[in-house]
A tleap script that builds the chain and sets N, CA, C and O, in Angstrom:
source leaprc.protein.ff14SB
mol = sequence {
  NMET ALA THR LYS ILE ARG LEU ALA ARG GLY
  GLY SER LYS LYS ARG PRO TYR TYR HIE ILE
  VAL VAL ALA ASP VAL ARG ALA PRO ARG ASP
  GLY ARG PHE ILE GLU ARG VAL GLY ALA TYR
  ASN PRO MET LEU PRO LYS ASP ALA GLU GLY
  ARG VAL LYS LEU ASP GLU GLU ARG ILE GLN
  HIE TRP LEU ALA ASN GLY ALA GLN PRO THR
  ASP ARG VAL HIE ARG PHE LEU ASP ALA ALA
  GLY LEU LEU LYS ARG GLY GLU LYS SER ASN
  PRO ASN LYS GLY LEU PRO GLY LYS LYS ALA
  GLN GLU ARG LEU GLU GLU LYS ARG GLN ALA
  GLU GLU ASP ALA LYS GLU ALA ALA ALA ALA
  GLU ALA ALA ALA ALA ALA GLU ALA ALA ALA
  ALA PRO ALA GLU GLU ALA ALA ALA CGLU
}
set mol.1.N position { -18.372 -26.700 -1.084 }
set mol.1.CA position { -19.009 -25.432 -0.239 }
set mol.1.C position { -17.693 -24.893 -0.141 }
set mol.1.O position { -16.886 -25.448 0.606 }
set mol.2.N position { -17.291 -23.631 -0.962 }
set mol.2.CA position { -15.970 -22.751 -0.595 }
set mol.2.C position { -16.423 -22.268 0.556 }
set mol.2.O position { -17.597 -22.617 0.679 }
set mol.3.N position { -16.030 -21.576 1.542 }
set mol.3.CA position { -16.707 -20.713 2.588 }
set mol.3.C position { -15.771 -19.438 2.764 }
set mol.3.O position { -14.549 -19.469 2.615 }
set mol.4.N position { -16.325 -18.600 3.015 }
set mol.4.CA position { -15.314 -17.588 3.469 }
set mol.4.C position { -15.480 -16.783 4.771 }
set mol.4.O position { -16.611 -16.884 5.247 }
set mol.5.N position { -14.807 -16.176 5.310 }
set mol.5.CA position { -15.251 -14.961 6.812 }
set mol.5.C position { -14.750 -14.058 6.525 }
set mol.5.O position { -13.583 -13.799 6.233 }
set mol.6.N position { -15.657 -13.487 6.594 }
set mol.6.CA position { -15.536 -12.072 5.103 }
set mol.6.C position { -16.328 -11.245 6.513 }
set mol.6.O position { -16.553 -11.762 7.607 }
set mol.7.N position { -16.704 -9.569 6.006 }
set mol.7.CA position { -17.097 -8.402 6.412 }
set mol.7.C position { -18.856 -8.479 5.889 }
set mol.7.O position { -18.907 -9.222 4.909 }
set mol.8.N position { -19.750 -8.134 6.121 }
set mol.8.CA position { -20.892 -7.691 6.041 }
set mol.8.C position { -21.151 -6.677 6.360 }
set mol.8.O position { -21.109 -6.522 7.581 }
set mol.9.N position { -21.470 -5.694 5.693 }
set mol.9.CA position { -22.382 -4.184 5.709 }
set mol.9.C position { -23.094 -3.926 6.562 }
set mol.9.O position { -24.013 -4.711 6.329 }
set mol.10.N position { -23.365 -3.404 7.392 }
set mol.10.CA position { -24.909 -2.497 7.785 }
set mol.10.C position { -25.047 -1.527 8.441 }
set mol.10.O position { -24.116 -0.760 8.193 }
set mol.11.N position { -25.793 -1.077 9.249 }
set mol.11.CA position { -25.350 0.479 10.280 }
set mol.11.C position { -25.715 1.929 8.920 }
set mol.11.O position { -25.919 1.885 7.707 }
set mol.12.N position { -25.667 2.708 9.608 }
set mol.12.CA position { -26.848 3.250 8.449 }
set mol.12.C position { -25.867 4.201 7.038 }
set mol.12.O position { -24.665 4.211 6.774 }
set mol.13.N position { -26.675 4.679 6.600 }
set mol.13.CA position { -25.466 6.392 5.435 }
set mol.13.C position { -24.375 6.828 6.361 }
set mol.13.O position { -24.575 7.517 7.362 }
set mol.14.N position { -23.093 6.343 5.928 }
set mol.14.CA position { -22.329 7.534 7.164 }
set mol.14.C position { -21.915 6.829 8.167 }
set mol.14.O position { -21.065 7.180 8.985 }
set mol.15.N position { -22.609 5.629 8.133 }
set mol.15.CA position { -21.905 5.346 9.522 }
set mol.15.C position { -22.237 3.421 9.861 }
set mol.15.O position { -23.150 2.844 10.451 }
set mol.16.N position { -20.989 2.927 9.147 }
set mol.16.CA position { -20.508 1.857 9.408 }
set mol.16.C position { -20.603 0.889 10.107 }
set mol.16.O position { -19.665 0.774 10.897 }
set mol.17.N position { -21.342 0.142 10.152 }
set mol.17.CA position { -21.109 -1.358 11.000 }
set mol.17.C position { -21.187 -2.057 10.511 }
set mol.17.O position { -22.126 -2.175 9.724 }
set mol.18.N position { -19.960 -3.259 10.707 }
set mol.18.CA position { -19.769 -4.590 10.233 }
set mol.18.C position { -19.685 -5.391 11.065 }
set mol.18.O position { -19.160 -5.099 12.139 }
set mol.19.N position { -20.488 -7.429 10.662 }
set mol.19.CA position { -20.769 -8.242 10.743 }
set mol.19.C position { -19.772 -8.496 10.539 }
set mol.19.O position { -19.094 -7.655 9.948 }
set mol.20.N position { -19.100 -9.917 10.960 }
set mol.20.CA position { -17.883 -10.676 10.672 }
set mol.20.C position { -19.300 -12.411 10.758 }
set mol.20.O position { -20.209 -12.690 11.540 }
set mol.21.N position { -18.802 -13.020 9.665 }
set mol.21.CA position { -19.812 -13.259 8.799 }
set mol.21.C position { -19.125 -14.620 8.075 }
set mol.21.O position { -18.399 -14.532 7.085 }
set mol.22.N position { -19.510 -16.018 8.798 }
set mol.22.CA position { -19.288 -16.846 7.394 }
set mol.22.C position { -20.039 -17.129 6.308 }
set mol.22.O position { -21.225 -17.225 6.624 }
set mol.23.N position { -19.897 -17.251 5.496 }
set mol.23.CA position { -20.736 -17.382 4.535 }
set mol.23.C position { -20.038 -17.592 2.706 }
set mol.23.O position { -19.030 -16.970 2.371 }
set mol.24.N position { -20.709 -18.453 1.815 }
set mol.24.CA position { -20.621 -18.880 0.613 }
set mol.24.C position { -19.840 -18.122 -0.358 }
set mol.24.O position { -20.330 -17.179 -0.981 }
set mol.25.N position { -18.007 -18.720 -0.573 }
set mol.25.CA position { -18.244 -17.561 -1.849 }
set mol.25.C position { -18.958 -16.530 -3.052 }
set mol.25.O position { -18.867 -15.457 -3.647 }
set mol.26.N position { -19.661 -17.668 -2.896 }
set mol.26.CA position { -20.686 -16.993 -4.446 }
set mol.26.C position { -21.692 -15.672 -3.243 }
set mol.26.O position { -21.993 -14.550 -3.651 }
set mol.27.N position { -21.991 -16.109 -2.007 }
set mol.27.CA position { -22.831 -14.973 -1.957 }
set mol.27.C position { -22.747 -14.107 -1.761 }
set mol.27.O position { -21.820 -13.781 -1.019 }
set mol.28.N position { -24.025 -12.680 -2.499 }
set mol.28.CA position { -23.853 -11.408 -2.440 }
set mol.28.C position { -23.099 -10.707 -0.768 }
set mol.28.O position { -23.619 -11.299 0.177 }
set mol.29.N position { -22.307 -9.897 -0.416 }
set mol.29.CA position { -21.935 -9.143 0.663 }
set mol.29.C position { -22.437 -9.373 1.148 }
set mol.29.O position { -22.217 -10.446 1.711 }
set mol.30.N position { -23.724 -8.584 1.483 }
set mol.30.CA position { -24.483 -8.122 2.087 }
set mol.30.C position { -25.707 -9.148 2.546 }
set mol.30.O position { -26.581 -8.881 3.371 }
set mol.31.N position { -25.570 -10.252 1.890 }
set mol.31.CA position { -26.609 -11.290 1.611 }
set mol.31.C position { -26.470 -12.419 2.515 }
set mol.31.O position { -25.826 -12.395 3.564 }
set mol.32.N position { -27.431 -13.901 1.813 }
set mol.32.CA position { -27.171 -14.432 2.921 }
set mol.32.C position { -25.562 -15.097 3.140 }
set mol.32.O position { -24.558 -15.275 2.451 }
set mol.33.N position { -25.985 -15.320 4.471 }
set mol.33.CA position { -24.104 -15.945 5.205 }
set mol.33.C position { -24.847 -17.552 6.087 }
set mol.33.O position { -26.064 -17.735 6.092 }
set mol.34.N position { -24.215 -18.193 6.517 }
set mol.34.CA position { -24.057 -19.437 7.151 }
set mol.34.C position { -24.155 -19.386 8.805 }
set mol.34.O position { -24.814 -20.107 9.553 }
set mol.35.N position { -23.226 -18.229 9.128 }
set mol.35.CA position { -23.223 -17.988 10.285 }
set mol.35.C position { -22.460 -16.546 10.682 }
set mol.35.O position { -21.433 -16.100 10.169 }
set mol.36.N position { -23.355 -15.891 11.864 }
set mol.36.CA position { -22.343 -14.765 12.374 }
set mol.36.C position { -21.619 -15.273 13.239 }
set mol.36.O position { -22.030 -16.216 13.915 }
set mol.37.N position { -19.849 -14.524 13.468 }
set mol.37.CA position { -19.179 -15.217 14.179 }
set mol.37.C position { -18.599 -13.528 14.693 }
set mol.37.O position { -17.571 -13.395 15.356 }
set mol.38.N position { -19.097 -12.843 14.437 }
set mol.38.CA position { -18.209 -11.566 15.022 }
set mol.38.C position { -19.601 -10.346 14.678 }
set mol.38.O position { -20.738 -10.372 14.207 }
set mol.39.N position { -18.039 -8.735 15.618 }
set mol.39.CA position { -18.410 -7.845 14.491 }
set mol.39.C position { -17.063 -6.514 14.627 }
set mol.39.O position { -16.035 -6.621 15.295 }
set mol.40.N position { -17.469 -5.355 13.801 }
set mol.40.CA position { -16.301 -4.846 13.743 }
set mol.40.C position { -16.974 -3.176 13.717 }
set mol.40.O position { -17.437 -2.484 12.811 }
set mol.41.N position { -16.817 -3.016 14.796 }
set mol.41.CA position { -16.789 -1.095 14.432 }
set mol.41.C position { -16.599 0.279 14.773 }
set mol.41.O position { -16.680 0.890 15.838 }
set mol.42.N position { -16.168 0.802 12.932 }
set mol.42.CA position { -14.974 1.153 12.961 }
set mol.42.C position { -15.280 2.653 13.238 }
set mol.42.O position { -14.567 3.602 12.915 }
set mol.43.N position { -16.627 2.699 13.983 }
set mol.43.CA position { -16.459 4.788 13.762 }
set mol.43.C position { -16.382 5.050 16.035 }
set mol.43.O position { -16.777 5.988 16.728 }
set mol.44.N position { -15.598 3.530 16.474 }
set mol.44.CA position { -15.081 3.194 17.849 }
set mol.44.C position { -13.813 3.771 17.686 }
set mol.44.O position { -13.476 3.837 16.503 }
set mol.45.N position { -13.107 4.154 18.389 }
set mol.45.CA position { -11.571 4.146 18.922 }
set mol.45.C position { -10.736 3.125 18.164 }
set mol.45.O position { -11.190 2.002 17.943 }
set mol.46.N position { -9.538 3.488 17.769 }
set mol.46.CA position { -8.253 2.194 17.826 }
set mol.46.C position { -8.520 0.924 18.752 }
set mol.46.O position { -8.948 -0.230 18.731 }
set mol.47.N position { -7.904 2.048 19.697 }
set mol.47.CA position { -7.869 1.252 21.437 }
set mol.47.C position { -9.480 0.665 21.606 }
set mol.47.O position { -9.459 -0.367 22.278 }
set mol.48.N position { -10.250 0.877 21.368 }
set mol.48.CA position { -12.221 1.074 22.115 }
set mol.48.C position { -11.822 -0.708 22.487 }
set mol.48.O position { -10.886 -1.193 21.851 }
set mol.49.N position { -12.532 -1.559 23.467 }
set mol.49.CA position { -11.975 -2.792 24.157 }
set mol.49.C position { -13.278 -3.580 22.349 }
set mol.49.O position { -13.252 -4.694 21.825 }
set mol.50.N position { -14.212 -2.259 21.988 }
set mol.50.CA position { -15.876 -3.239 22.182 }
set mol.50.C position { -15.754 -3.097 20.138 }
set mol.50.O position { -16.491 -3.715 19.370 }
set mol.51.N position { -14.837 -2.306 19.795 }
set mol.51.CA position { -14.826 -2.167 18.514 }
set mol.51.C position { -14.511 -3.643 17.877 }
set mol.51.O position { -15.527 -4.212 17.478 }
set mol.52.N position { -13.552 -4.208 17.745 }
set mol.52.CA position { -14.096 -5.939 16.811 }
set mol.52.C position { -14.221 -6.759 18.630 }
set mol.52.O position { -13.653 -6.798 19.721 }
set mol.53.N position { -15.348 -7.260 17.902 }
set mol.53.CA position { -15.702 -8.377 19.254 }
set mol.53.C position { -15.510 -10.108 17.918 }
set mol.53.O position { -15.786 -10.163 16.719 }
set mol.54.N position { -15.179 -10.764 18.468 }
set mol.54.CA position { -15.203 -12.193 18.240 }
set mol.54.C position { -15.644 -13.227 18.704 }
set mol.54.O position { -15.337 -13.216 19.897 }
set mol.55.N position { -16.272 -14.262 18.432 }
set mol.55.CA position { -16.413 -15.392 18.995 }
set mol.55.C position { -15.997 -16.431 18.485 }
set mol.55.O position { -16.568 -17.187 17.700 }
set mol.56.N position { -14.479 -16.513 19.148 }
set mol.56.CA position { -13.377 -17.387 18.874 }
set mol.56.C position { -13.099 -18.732 18.663 }
set mol.56.O position { -12.252 -19.162 17.880 }
set mol.57.N position { -14.068 -19.602 19.614 }
set mol.57.CA position { -14.687 -20.471 19.746 }
set mol.57.C position { -15.109 -20.328 18.530 }
set mol.57.O position { -14.205 -19.597 18.125 }
set mol.58.N position { -15.820 -20.476 17.604 }
set mol.58.CA position { -16.407 -20.675 16.569 }
set mol.58.C position { -15.542 -20.194 15.438 }
set mol.58.O position { -15.809 -20.562 14.294 }
set mol.59.N position { -14.719 -19.549 15.631 }
set mol.59.CA position { -13.800 -18.821 13.893 }
set mol.59.C position { -12.687 -20.430 13.794 }
set mol.59.O position { -12.343 -21.149 12.856 }
set mol.60.N position { -12.449 -20.444 15.137 }
set mol.60.CA position { -11.680 -21.829 14.814 }
set mol.60.C position { -12.246 -23.277 14.588 }
set mol.60.O position { -11.635 -24.105 13.912 }
set mol.61.N position { -13.591 -23.558 15.265 }
set mol.61.CA position { -14.159 -24.375 14.402 }
set mol.61.C position { -14.213 -24.429 12.756 }
set mol.61.O position { -14.328 -25.458 12.091 }
set mol.62.N position { -14.054 -22.459 12.020 }
set mol.62.CA position { -14.585 -22.630 10.457 }
set mol.62.C position { -13.145 -22.412 10.076 }
set mol.62.O position { -12.842 -22.168 8.908 }
set mol.63.N position { -12.130 -22.508 11.169 }
set mol.63.CA position { -10.959 -21.713 10.145 }
set mol.63.C position { -10.749 -24.359 9.824 }
set mol.63.O position { -10.564 -25.079 8.843 }
set mol.64.N position { -10.900 -24.545 10.957 }
set mol.64.CA position { -10.361 -25.999 10.851 }
set mol.64.C position { -11.048 -26.526 9.375 }
set mol.64.O position { -10.467 -27.080 8.441 }
set mol.65.N position { -12.239 -26.221 9.476 }
set mol.65.CA position { -13.461 -26.316 7.922 }
set mol.65.C position { -12.648 -26.270 7.040 }
set mol.65.O position { -12.565 -27.162 6.196 }
set mol.66.N position { -11.690 -24.956 7.062 }
set mol.66.CA position { -10.982 -24.735 5.393 }
set mol.66.C position { -12.039 -23.616 5.481 }
set mol.66.O position { -11.611 -22.915 4.564 }
set mol.67.N position { -13.033 -23.012 5.906 }
set mol.67.CA position { -12.896 -21.385 5.759 }
set mol.67.C position { -11.299 -20.390 5.485 }
set mol.67.O position { -10.240 -20.550 6.091 }
set mol.68.N position { -11.607 -19.347 4.349 }
set mol.68.CA position { -10.711 -18.621 4.164 }
set mol.68.C position { -10.865 -17.220 4.610 }
set mol.68.O position { -11.375 -16.436 3.809 }
set mol.69.N position { -10.566 -16.870 5.558 }
set mol.69.CA position { -10.414 -14.989 6.080 }
set mol.69.C position { -10.253 -14.197 4.540 }
set mol.69.O position { -9.620 -14.544 3.543 }
set mol.70.N position { -11.047 -13.073 4.783 }
set mol.70.CA position { -11.064 -12.289 3.534 }
set mol.70.C position { -9.623 -11.233 4.452 }
set mol.70.O position { -10.184 -10.676 5.396 }
set mol.71.N position { -8.507 -10.952 4.441 }
set mol.71.CA position { -7.447 -10.049 4.378 }
set mol.71.C position { -8.366 -8.699 5.057 }
set mol.71.O position { -8.931 -7.966 4.245 }
set mol.72.N position { -8.479 -8.439 6.322 }
set mol.72.CA position { -9.102 -7.736 6.357 }
set mol.72.C position { -9.775 -8.249 7.558 }
set mol.72.O position { -9.429 -7.539 8.502 }
set mol.73.N position { -10.650 -9.245 7.969 }
set mol.73.CA position { -10.700 -9.995 8.789 }
set mol.73.C position { -9.215 -10.770 9.152 }
set mol.73.O position { -8.701 -10.746 10.270 }
set mol.74.N position { -8.775 -11.303 8.228 }
set mol.74.CA position { -7.271 -12.305 8.725 }
set mol.74.C position { -6.616 -11.294 9.351 }
set mol.74.O position { -5.585 -11.666 9.912 }
set mol.75.N position { -7.028 -9.435 9.495 }
set mol.75.CA position { -5.885 -8.427 10.047 }
set mol.75.C position { -6.744 -8.822 11.558 }
set mol.75.O position { -5.948 -8.881 12.496 }
set mol.76.N position { -8.063 -9.075 11.927 }
set mol.76.CA position { -8.362 -8.943 12.902 }
set mol.76.C position { -8.150 -10.429 14.048 }
set mol.76.O position { -8.132 -10.478 15.278 }
set mol.77.N position { -8.015 -11.489 13.021 }
set mol.77.CA position { -7.486 -12.278 14.242 }
set mol.77.C position { -5.798 -12.396 13.986 }
set mol.77.O position { -5.488 -13.011 15.006 }
set mol.78.N position { -5.240 -12.301 13.660 }
set mol.78.CA position { -3.906 -11.782 13.492 }
set mol.78.C position { -3.364 -11.389 15.231 }
set mol.78.O position { -2.710 -11.987 16.085 }
set mol.79.N position { -4.349 -9.494 15.098 }
set mol.79.CA position { -3.922 -9.086 16.037 }
set mol.79.C position { -4.833 -9.727 17.238 }
set mol.79.O position { -4.180 -9.323 18.200 }
set mol.80.N position { -6.213 -10.664 17.949 }
set mol.80.CA position { -6.427 -11.676 18.430 }
set mol.80.C position { -5.733 -12.934 18.449 }
set mol.80.O position { -6.207 -13.904 19.041 }
set mol.81.N position { -4.680 -12.973 17.860 }
set mol.81.CA position { -3.608 -14.204 18.414 }
set mol.81.C position { -4.500 -15.743 17.591 }
set mol.81.O position { -4.227 -16.944 17.588 }
set mol.82.N position { -5.423 -15.075 17.085 }
set mol.82.CA position { -6.402 -16.739 16.135 }
set mol.82.C position { -5.402 -17.283 15.417 }
set mol.82.O position { -4.985 -18.358 15.848 }
set mol.83.N position { -4.693 -16.679 14.059 }
set mol.83.CA position { -4.164 -16.731 13.211 }
set mol.83.C position { -3.172 -15.653 12.773 }
set mol.83.O position { -3.438 -14.452 12.820 }
set mol.84.N position { -1.548 -16.362 12.171 }
set mol.84.CA position { -1.075 -15.163 11.282 }
set mol.84.C position { -0.596 -15.099 10.514 }
set mol.84.O position { -0.139 -16.050 9.880 }
set mol.85.N position { -0.526 -14.265 10.323 }
set mol.85.CA position { -0.570 -12.913 8.988 }
set mol.85.C position { 0.450 -12.721 8.746 }
set mol.85.O position { 1.083 -12.095 9.596 }
set mol.86.N position { 1.238 -13.178 7.367 }
set mol.86.CA position { 2.991 -13.380 7.376 }
set mol.86.C position { 2.620 -11.191 6.446 }
set mol.86.O position { 1.696 -10.432 6.153 }
set mol.87.N position { 4.478 -11.296 6.422 }
set mol.87.CA position { 3.833 -9.820 6.019 }
set mol.87.C position { 3.911 -10.256 4.319 }
set mol.87.O position { 4.201 -11.317 3.765 }
set mol.88.N position { 3.460 -8.746 3.733 }
set mol.88.CA position { 3.979 -8.269 2.547 }
set mol.88.C position { 4.529 -8.197 1.895 }
set mol.88.O position { 5.455 -7.549 2.382 }
set mol.89.N position { 4.813 -8.450 0.683 }
set mol.89.CA position { 6.284 -7.565 -0.012 }
set mol.89.C position { 5.843 -6.683 -1.244 }
set mol.89.O position { 6.005 -6.983 -2.427 }
set mol.90.N position { 5.356 -5.735 -0.832 }
set mol.90.CA position { 5.133 -4.814 -2.128 }
set mol.90.C position { 6.807 -3.766 -2.367 }
set mol.90.O position { 6.827 -2.579 -2.041 }
set mol.91.N position { 7.552 -4.188 -2.724 }
set mol.91.CA position { 8.077 -3.128 -3.054 }
set mol.91.C position { 8.201 -2.451 -4.029 }
set mol.91.O position { 9.243 -2.534 -4.681 }
set mol.92.N position { 7.161 -1.574 -4.416 }
set mol.92.CA position { 6.838 -1.304 -5.579 }
set mol.92.C position { 5.745 0.334 -4.831 }
set mol.92.O position { 5.342 1.386 -5.326 }
set mol.93.N position { 5.659 -0.360 -3.359 }
set mol.93.CA position { 4.454 0.390 -2.723 }
set mol.93.C position { 4.291 2.117 -2.477 }
set mol.93.O position { 3.247 2.767 -2.411 }
set mol.94.N position { 6.150 2.735 -2.338 }
set mol.94.CA position { 6.469 3.591 -2.216 }
set mol.94.C position { 7.301 4.461 -3.701 }
set mol.94.O position { 7.842 5.560 -3.822 }
set mol.95.N position { 7.120 3.649 -4.367 }
set mol.95.CA position { 8.018 4.064 -5.333 }
set mol.95.C position { 6.670 5.440 -6.495 }
set mol.95.O position { 5.964 5.205 -7.476 }
set mol.96.N position { 6.819 6.271 -5.983 }
set mol.96.CA position { 6.334 7.205 -7.117 }
set mol.96.C position { 5.563 6.833 -8.672 }
set mol.96.O position { 6.027 5.832 -9.216 }
set mol.97.N position { 4.553 7.478 -9.342 }
set mol.97.CA position { 3.452 6.980 -10.247 }
set mol.97.C position { 4.632 6.780 -11.402 }
set mol.97.O position { 5.812 6.932 -11.086 }
set mol.98.N position { 4.376 6.549 -12.297 }
set mol.98.CA position { 4.671 6.515 -13.721 }
set mol.98.C position { 4.598 7.747 -14.087 }
set mol.98.O position { 5.803 7.972 -13.970 }
set mol.99.N position { 4.077 8.952 -14.514 }
set mol.99.CA position { 4.025 10.409 -14.481 }
set mol.99.C position { 5.196 11.456 -13.771 }
set mol.99.O position { 5.780 12.421 -14.263 }
set mol.100.N position { 5.289 10.799 -12.299 }
set mol.100.CA position { 6.082 11.461 -11.552 }
set mol.100.C position { 7.604 10.792 -11.770 }
set mol.100.O position { 8.461 11.201 -10.987 }
set mol.101.N position { 8.009 9.808 -12.754 }
set mol.101.CA position { 8.904 9.432 -12.259 }
set mol.101.C position { 9.283 9.285 -14.104 }
set mol.101.O position { 10.303 8.719 -14.499 }
set mol.102.N position { 8.364 9.841 -14.939 }
set mol.102.CA position { 9.148 10.623 -15.819 }
set mol.102.C position { 9.404 12.485 -15.732 }
set mol.102.O position { 10.235 13.167 -16.331 }
set mol.103.N position { 8.339 12.897 -14.755 }
set mol.103.CA position { 8.757 14.091 -14.936 }
set mol.103.C position { 10.222 14.129 -13.485 }
set mol.103.O position { 10.858 15.107 -13.091 }
set mol.104.N position { 10.278 13.248 -13.212 }
set mol.104.CA position { 11.828 12.928 -12.382 }
set mol.104.C position { 12.907 12.654 -13.211 }
set mol.104.O position { 13.982 13.057 -12.766 }
set mol.105.N position { 12.951 11.971 -14.507 }
set mol.105.CA position { 14.011 11.817 -15.486 }
set mol.105.C position { 13.955 13.234 -16.314 }
set mol.105.O position { 14.982 13.666 -16.839 }
set mol.106.N position { 12.707 13.937 -16.406 }
set mol.106.CA position { 13.300 15.201 -17.556 }
set mol.106.C position { 14.213 15.678 -16.482 }
set mol.106.O position { 15.410 15.458 -16.668 }
set mol.107.N position { 13.862 16.288 -15.398 }
set mol.107.CA position { 14.078 16.951 -14.425 }
set mol.107.C position { 15.681 16.884 -14.301 }
set mol.107.O position { 16.509 17.788 -14.415 }
set mol.108.N position { 15.871 15.291 -13.985 }
set mol.108.CA position { 17.510 15.487 -14.226 }
set mol.108.C position { 17.954 15.859 -14.944 }
set mol.108.O position { 18.855 16.695 -14.874 }
set mol.109.N position { 17.212 15.091 -16.506 }
set mol.109.CA position { 18.050 14.869 -17.511 }
set mol.109.C position { 18.413 16.619 -18.005 }
set mol.109.O position { 19.598 16.889 -18.201 }
set mol.110.N position { 17.568 17.511 -18.147 }
set mol.110.CA position { 17.758 18.866 -18.075 }
set mol.110.C position { 18.999 19.460 -16.750 }
set mol.110.O position { 19.544 20.564 -16.731 }
set mol.111.N position { 19.121 18.686 -16.062 }
set mol.111.CA position { 20.307 19.328 -15.099 }
set mol.111.C position { 21.481 18.791 -15.308 }
set mol.111.O position { 22.462 19.453 -14.970 }
set mol.112.N position { 21.652 17.632 -15.838 }
set mol.112.CA position { 23.050 16.710 -16.576 }
set mol.112.C position { 23.228 17.843 -17.756 }
set mol.112.O position { 24.324 18.400 -17.826 }
set mol.113.N position { 21.960 18.287 -18.894 }
set mol.113.CA position { 22.791 18.849 -19.549 }
set mol.113.C position { 22.829 20.343 -19.577 }
set mol.113.O position { 23.394 20.936 -20.495 }
set mol.114.N position { 22.341 20.854 -18.762 }
set mol.114.CA position { 23.160 21.953 -17.116 }
set mol.114.C position { 24.885 22.107 -17.387 }
set mol.114.O position { 25.763 22.838 -17.847 }
set mol.115.N position { 24.615 20.873 -16.749 }
set mol.115.CA position { 26.199 20.832 -15.956 }
set mol.115.C position { 27.287 20.596 -17.414 }
set mol.115.O position { 28.486 20.874 -17.427 }
set mol.116.N position { 26.301 19.875 -18.859 }
set mol.116.CA position { 27.792 19.049 -19.448 }
set mol.116.C position { 27.680 21.024 -20.595 }
set mol.116.O position { 28.722 21.485 -21.062 }
set mol.117.N position { 26.919 21.443 -20.700 }
set mol.117.CA position { 26.606 23.150 -21.273 }
set mol.117.C position { 27.255 24.005 -20.154 }
set mol.117.O position { 27.755 25.025 -20.629 }
set mol.118.N position { 27.371 23.915 -19.054 }
set mol.118.CA position { 28.655 24.692 -18.414 }
set mol.118.C position { 30.475 24.290 -18.458 }
set mol.118.O position { 31.311 25.035 -18.968 }
set mol.119.N position { 30.746 23.120 -17.879 }
set mol.119.CA position { 31.037 22.510 -18.661 }
set mol.119.C position { 32.293 22.371 -19.644 }
set mol.119.O position { 33.504 22.226 -19.474 }
set mol.120.N position { 31.357 22.493 -20.860 }
set mol.120.CA position { 31.257 23.034 -22.137 }
set mol.120.C position { 31.799 24.886 -21.923 }
set mol.120.O position { 32.714 25.449 -22.524 }
set mol.121.N position { 31.298 25.200 -21.360 }
set mol.121.CA position { 31.779 26.909 -22.267 }
set mol.121.C position { 32.591 27.215 -20.714 }
set mol.121.O position { 32.421 28.246 -20.065 }
set mol.122.N position { 33.487 26.082 -20.308 }
set mol.122.CA position { 34.601 27.125 -18.709 }
set mol.122.C position { 35.485 26.355 -20.251 }
set mol.122.O position { 36.273 26.968 -20.971 }
set mol.123.N position { 35.143 25.200 -20.387 }
set mol.123.CA position { 36.379 24.564 -21.046 }
set mol.123.C position { 36.898 25.767 -22.487 }
set mol.123.O position { 37.990 26.085 -22.959 }
set mol.124.N position { 34.989 26.275 -22.891 }
set mol.124.CA position { 36.012 26.882 -24.122 }
set mol.124.C position { 36.175 28.263 -23.547 }
set mol.124.O position { 35.962 29.035 -24.482 }
set mol.125.N position { 36.423 28.877 -22.564 }
set mol.125.CA position { 36.803 30.000 -21.712 }
set mol.125.C position { 38.185 30.159 -21.479 }
set mol.125.O position { 38.910 31.153 -21.526 }
set mol.126.N position { 38.496 28.451 -21.103 }
set mol.126.CA position { 39.891 27.882 -21.091 }
set mol.126.C position { 40.554 27.900 -22.188 }
set mol.126.O position { 41.635 28.483 -22.108 }
set mol.127.N position { 40.331 27.542 -23.010 }
set mol.127.CA position { 41.344 27.145 -24.299 }
set mol.127.C position { 41.093 29.034 -25.231 }
set mol.127.O position { 41.756 29.378 -26.210 }
set mol.128.N position { 40.072 29.857 -24.595 }
set mol.128.CA position { 40.176 31.174 -25.335 }
set mol.128.C position { 41.045 32.046 -24.462 }
set mol.128.O position { 41.281 33.155 -24.941 }
set mol.129.N position { 41.296 31.920 -23.900 }
set mol.129.CA position { 42.499 32.594 -21.950 }
set mol.129.C position { 44.066 31.491 -22.409 }
set mol.129.O position { 45.155 31.887 -21.995 }
set mol.130.N position { 44.021 30.568 -22.998 }
set mol.130.CA position { 44.895 30.087 -23.090 }
set mol.130.C position { 45.898 30.244 -24.697 }
set mol.130.O position { 47.100 30.030 -24.855 }
set mol.131.N position { 44.834 30.700 -25.730 }
set mol.131.CA position { 45.197 31.263 -26.918 }
set mol.131.C position { 45.905 32.646 -26.560 }
set mol.131.O position { 46.937 32.265 -26.008 }
set mol.132.N position { 45.921 33.689 -26.565 }
set mol.132.CA position { 46.900 34.312 -25.977 }
set mol.132.C position { 47.573 34.234 -25.722 }
set mol.132.O position { 48.419 34.892 -26.327 }
set mol.133.N position { 47.892 33.671 -24.960 }
set mol.133.CA position { 49.463 33.352 -23.873 }
set mol.133.C position { 49.831 32.386 -24.448 }
set mol.133.O position { 50.763 31.835 -23.863 }
set mol.134.N position { 49.390 31.712 -25.731 }
set mol.134.CA position { 50.034 31.077 -27.001 }
set mol.134.C position { 50.747 31.637 -27.322 }
set mol.134.O position { 51.947 31.607 -27.047 }
set mol.135.N position { 49.844 32.680 -28.388 }
set mol.135.CA position { 50.238 33.703 -28.982 }
set mol.135.C position { 51.665 34.637 -28.619 }
set mol.135.O position { 52.792 34.717 -29.108 }
set mol.136.N position { 51.025 35.205 -27.615 }
set mol.136.CA position { 52.547 35.748 -27.135 }
set mol.136.C position { 53.619 35.159 -26.192 }
set mol.136.O position { 54.200 35.744 -25.278 }
set mol.137.N position { 53.732 34.156 -26.516 }
set mol.137.CA position { 54.734 32.930 -25.581 }
set mol.137.C position { 55.954 32.598 -27.136 }
set mol.137.O position { 57.170 32.539 -27.322 }
set mol.138.N position { 54.625 32.451 -27.986 }
set mol.138.CA position { 55.636 32.397 -29.436 }
set mol.138.C position { 56.214 33.766 -30.374 }
set mol.138.O position { 56.994 33.521 -31.295 }
set mol.139.N position { 55.809 35.176 -30.107 }
set mol.139.CA position { 56.308 36.003 -30.213 }
set mol.139.C position { 58.053 36.394 -29.821 }
set mol.139.O position { 58.496 37.522 -30.035 }
savepdb mol mol.pdb
quit
């Protein structure tokens, strides 16, 4: 039986409260669970001591028996010092979306075209200025 340590939502509408439970992976989110091992109240300030409550002894027992925490619960366990959470590497996280990248590319292309046109215009003006000077030198 594969087990997870995960959040089960409780509380009323717009006032969430979560129980940290050990449940079978096939059980519904708020449905049947094996054991309640903690609580999480996101309505409290981040530095409040009652925001996350954990039964560390039972969590250690379930981790030893192969229970896998979800990402959010893993963060709580890392903060409590029960489990080390590795750094996630997402190099594309800070990049703009596809449409924004296309707009940036179009803008960059327009700037390059404007520079090329200005350079060509300057070269044509320089040739035009040099042509009368050559004619005067030839006479």
